N, C-alpha and C positions, 0 to 999 in steps of 0.2 A: 532077829539078826544080831550076831555078836560082833565085837569090834574087829576081830581078826578077819571077819567076812566083809565088813564095811569097807576096810581099806583096800580090798582087792578090786572094788568096782570103780569104773570111771563115772562121770556125771550122767552120761547117757544111760548107763546100766542101772544106776540108782533110780533115775527118773522112770525107767521102764517098770521096775519093781513097785515103785510108789503108784504109778498109774494103774497097775494090775491089782492093787490092794494088798500086795504081799508085805509091804512095810509102809508106815505112815510118815508124814513129814515130821511129826513130833518125835518119833523114834529116831529118825535121821539126825534131827537137831541134838538129841541127847547123846547119840553116838559121836557126833562131832565134838560135843563138850567133853565126853570121856577121852577122846583122842587128844584134845587140847590139854586136858589136865595131866595126861600121861607124858606128853613129849614137850609141851611148850616151855616148862621150866628149864629144859636143856637147850632148846634152840632159840628161844626168845623171839618168836616170829609174830605173835598176836599180842598186841598191847591192851586190847579190850575185847573181852567176850561179853556181849551185851547181857545185862541182868534180865532183860525181858526177851531173851533170845527165843524162848519157847512160844512166844505170842507174836513174833514178827510177821508182817504181811507177806503173802506170796500167793499168786493165783493158783487155784486148783486146775490141774491139767497143765498145758504148756509143755514146751520141749524139755524143760528142766524141773518138772513138777516135784516139789519137795526137797530139792537138792540144796545142801548147805553151801553158803557162799561167804566170802570175806571181802572187805573193802580196804584198799590201800589208803593210808592216812594222808593222801594228797591227790588232787585231781578231781574226778567225779565225786559228787557229794550227796549225802542224804540229809534232808532237812531235819534240824533239831539234834543231830548227832555231833559229837566232838569231831573236829577236824583241825589237828594241831600242826600239820605239815612237818612233823618230826622236829619241831623247833620250840625252844623255851619262849621265843617271842610270841608264839601263838598258843601257848599253854592255856587250856581251859576254853578255847574258842569253839563255838558251835556254828555250823552252817545254817543259813536261813534259806538255802536253795536246794530243791530236790532236782538233781540232774536228770536229763533224759535217759542217761545210761542206766541209772538205778530204777527209773520208772519201767524201762524195758526189762530189766532184771526181774522185777516183781511180776510183771505181766507174763514172763516166761516160766514162772513158778519157782525161781530161785529165792531162797531165804537167806538174807544177809545177816550174819550172826555176830560180826565184830570187825575190828580194825587191825590191819597188819602194819608192821614197822616199815619205815622208809628213812633214808638219811635226811638230815636237815635240809628242807626246801627241795628234796628230791635231786640234790645237786651233784651227787657223786655216785660212782659205781661200786661203792661198798656200803652196806646197810649197817651203819653204826652212828650213834648220836649221843650227845650228852644227856638229852631228855630221856631216851628210851634204852640206851645201852647197845650192846653188840648182838647182831643176829648171826647165829652159827649155821654153817652148812650141814644139813643132815648126813651128808656123805663123809664129812670130816669136820667136827665141831671147831677145830682150830683154824679153819679156813673160812673165807667170806662166802656168803650165799649170793653175792653180787648185789647190784643195785641199779636203779633205785627201788625196783619192786622186789627186793630181797626177802622181805617178810612174807609176801604172797607166795613166792617160789618155795621158800623153806616150809611154809605151812602145807602146801600141796604135796611137796616131795615127802614130807613126814607123815602124811595121811590125815591131817586134821580136816581138810575138805578136799574134794577131787578137782576143784576149780576155784579160781580166785581172781579178783579184779587186779589189773596192773595198768601201767601207763608207760609210754616210751617217747622220750624226747631226744635220745641220742644212743639208745640201746638198752633202755631201762627195763624192758620186758625180755628182750633177747639175751642180754648178759646173764641175768639170774637163771633163765631157762637153760642156757648152756652149762652153767656151773652146777645146777641142781638136777640135771637130767630130765628136763621137761620140754614140752612143746610150747613155744612162745612166739606168737605172731604179732607183728606190728602192721596193721592194715594200711591200705592206701590213704593218703590225705583225703579227707572228705567221706570215707566209707562209713565211719561211726561219728555221729554228731557229738560235739562237745557242749551242746546247749543245756540250759538257756543262757549261761553266762561265760562259757569257755569255748565258743565256736571257733575262735581264732587263736587258740592257745599257742604261744610261741610262733606266731605267723604260720601256723600249720605244721610246725616241726613236731609237736607233741600230740600223741593220739592215745586214747583209752582203749583197752581191750582186756584180755584175760590170759592167765597161765593155766595149763591143764596137762594131762598125761597122755592123751590120745588124739589122733588126727580127727576122729569122728566127733569128739567134743569140740575141737577147734571149728569144724564145719558147722556144727549146730549153733555154736556161739556167734558165728558170722551171720547166720540167719536171724538170730535173736537181736543182735545189736546193730546190724547194718541198716542204713536208710537215713535220708536227710530230714531235716525239720525246717520250717519256715525261718528265714533269716540266716541260715548257714551260709558262710562265704565260699565253702568248697563243696560243690554238688557234682558228683561224677556219674558216669554211665552206670546204671543199675544192672545187675546180673540177669542173664536170660532165664535161669532156673535157680532153684534153691541150691545152696552150697552142699546140703546133704545129698541132693540128687547128683552133684558132681562126683560123689564118692563111687558111683556106679558107671561113670562115663569113661570112655577110652582117653588115654593121654595124648596119643598121636606122637609123631616124631619131632623132637625139639632140637633147636640149636642152643647148646649149653656153653657158656663162657666160664672157665674155671680159673680161679685165683690160686696159684701155687706159690706166689711170692708175697713178701711183706708189703703192705700198703702204708706203713708208718715206721716209727723209730724203734719199735720192738720186733725182733725177729720171731718167726714162727717156731714154737717148740717142735722137735722132730715128731713126737707122737700126734700132734695136731696136724702137721703136714701129711703124715701117713694117712690120717683119717680122711683128709680132703682127697688125696690121690685114690684111696680105696673107693670112696663114694663116686668119684669121677669114672673109675673103671666100671663100677656097677651100672651107672647111667649109660655108659657106652654099651654094655652087655644088654641093656634094655632096648637098644636100638637108636638111642639119641646120638646126635652129632656133637662131639665134645672137642672144644678148642681152648687153648690157653689164652688168658687175657693178662695184659700188663696192668700195673697200677693205674687207676682211672682218675686220680686226682693227686695233687700235691698236699702233703700234710699241712704246709704253711697256709694253704687256702682255708682249710677247715678251722685251724686254730684262731683265725681272725673272727670267727662267728661267736664271740663271747657275749652271752646274754646279760652280762653285768650291768650295762646301762639301764635296760628295761627292768631288770630285777631290782635295781636300786630305787627306781621310781615306785615300783609296786610295794617294796618294803617300807618306804617312807610314808606312803599313803596308808598302808595297813597299820603301821605303828601310830600314826596320828589319829586314826579312827579309834584305835583301842586305848589311846592315852598312855602308850608305852614308849620307852626309849630304846634306840638301837645302840647296843654296847656289847662289851665282852660278856656281860651277864645275860644277854638275850640271843646272841649269835655266836656260833663256833668260830675258831680262829680263821680258817680259810674263807668262810663265808663273810666274815666281817671285813677281811681284806678285800674281797671281791666287791662288797658293797661300797667301800670307800673308793676303790678303783673306778667302779662304774659311776659313782656320784660325781667324780671329778672330770669325767670325759665330756667333751662338748657334744651338743645335740646332733651335730653334723655326723658324728660317729655312727648313729643309727642309720643314716642314709647310706654311708659307706658299707655297712653290714648288709643292707638290703640289696645293694648293687653286687656285692660279693656273692651273695646267695644266688642271685639271678645268673651270674656268670658260671658259677659252679654247676647249677642245674643244667645249663646249656652244654657245657663241656662234658659232663658225665653222660648226659643223654646221648650226645653224639658218639661217645666212646663205646657205648653198650647197645646202640640201636639195633645192631645185627643179631642180637641174641634174644631168644624167647625167655630164658632164665639164666641167672648167674649162680655159680656154686662157689662159696667162700667159707673159710672158717667163720664161726661167730666171734670167737675170741682167739687171739694168737697164742694164749697160754691157758693152762688149767687154773682152777680157783686158787687165789693167793691167800697167804695168811692174813689175819686181821692187822689193822693199823698200817703204818708206813706212808708211802708217798701218795697213795690214793685216798687217804682219809681226810675229811674236812676238819677233823679234830686235831690234826697235826699242827702244832704251833710253829714249827720250823719252816713250813712251806710258805712261799710268797704266792700271790694270786697268779702270777705268770708261770711259776713252776708247776702249780697244780694244773693249770690249763694245758701245759705241754704234756704232762704225764697222762692226763685224761685223753687227749687227742691221740697219743701213742697207743694206748691199750684199747681204745674204742675205734680203731682204724677201719674196721669192716662194718660198723653199725651206723655211726652218725651220718655218714654220707647219704644213706637212704632215707633218713629223716629229712634231709635237705631236698632230695629229688622227689619225695612223696611216694616212692614205690613201696609195694607190700613186700615184706621179708619175714621169713620164719626160721627160727632155730629149732632143729630137730636133734634129739639125743641119740645120734647114730653110732657113737663110739665111746670108748673108755680108755683111760690111761692104764699103764701097767699096774699102777698103785690103786686102781679102781675108781678114779675120779672121772666124772662125766666130761665128754667132749662134744660140744654142740657144733653142728654143721648148718650153715645158713644158706637158704635158697631164696633168691630174690626174683620177683616177677616183674612184668611190665606194669606200668601205672594202671591201676584199676582192674588188674587181672588176678584177683585172688583165686579165681576158679582153677587156673592152671596150677597154682601153688597147692591147692587142695588135692588135685589129682596126683601131682608128683609126690607130695608128702605121703599120700596113701600108698603109692607104689613103693616108696622107700621103707615105710613102716612094715609093709607086708614082706619085703625082701630081707630086712634086717630088724626084726621086732625087738623092742626094748622093754616090754612089760615085765619080763622076768627079772630085770635088774632091780635091786632094792638097796636103798641107803642104809647105813649102819643104824641111824636113829630113825625109827619108824613106829608109829602107833600100832598096837595089836601084837607086838612081839612078846613071846612068852619069856 
């Protein structure tokens, strides 16, 4: 297999070839390295391609037999590997925990070959840091790949691997999926275990999963990574059949709520609004009942849910354990301000946040109860240039200004981390200038099956596999 052939396959396709003996896991690893060497100097998505990549473990057989995989530098961990959280504070740190997520990855045949970039502490929707630099969007290197799983998204979009680990605490999988032209699912709270030491990450706001290029890869990954472990605090109803089987099931007639208006301080760009309207029309043509929905929450509600107090406690404990100091030498400007802000808040603030989350879950749940799925933009605008108001490296920003800006641009994503519902960004449109526009489909809590079927229908009706970013491995 040649590199220009390798980049054309999704993970399911490569696994089929490997299972049939037409290509070996070692060959796929070497092709991933070749792709990395060709494009990574331009996109800066992979911060470490393992020196021992050709010998990493992965089960023979499995749904993803032999497929190259990458790990985001925060969240689910591999024992003995570097995990620096995109921060100078954690530089050189290695995890002593093998997460259930990566145990399942190996059991499914995935070969994890390296680490991808993330903003410091995974705290912003732009993947740039003092430690690792700026990650470029393969569609336009002057623009952001999104965050905080921006390195994973850029690597998949550019063809280094067909699938990569991501995590999402407010949009961190769906944002880069939208801006890099990928499929990015954030599963229901409790669908994928965060164990053995992250079962309750962010009180269930944050979930690990993957970024990929096709709906069938998303379905297969749900089969691989879904399922509870003892001690998990969120254990939800398990599916009736495998998610790959859902790909052949009828969708039925659904009640669809469509967001055609802004839910925050940033207005929808006309091309994004057009993409939403066009998708709504398509769903109507498929026989679904489509109705408009008004904004389902107030931005002021969400902006109160600042994780700064709990983050401050975590940072102090980590710094103490490592014998390091928290200062401008170890934290970026905005994160240092947020640390100081969170450190000085009373403990009662945490109780207020929990009560606010409860109220928001209740209000949003009531507002959307009548719908089987929601259709929204993933982001109100296309990928933005590097730097500016969304970067944690911006010394001019206060902690409050950063939070307001983040709330405004993530207006359609973070709310569903609060409610725990599954939501997927699909690359259904492009701007006139060729930038990807993601459309978000949100399901009922625990109902990834409907999302799989709807996503399949939309992929078949408006396929995206023919679209290619400017920077991509295998180009002559």
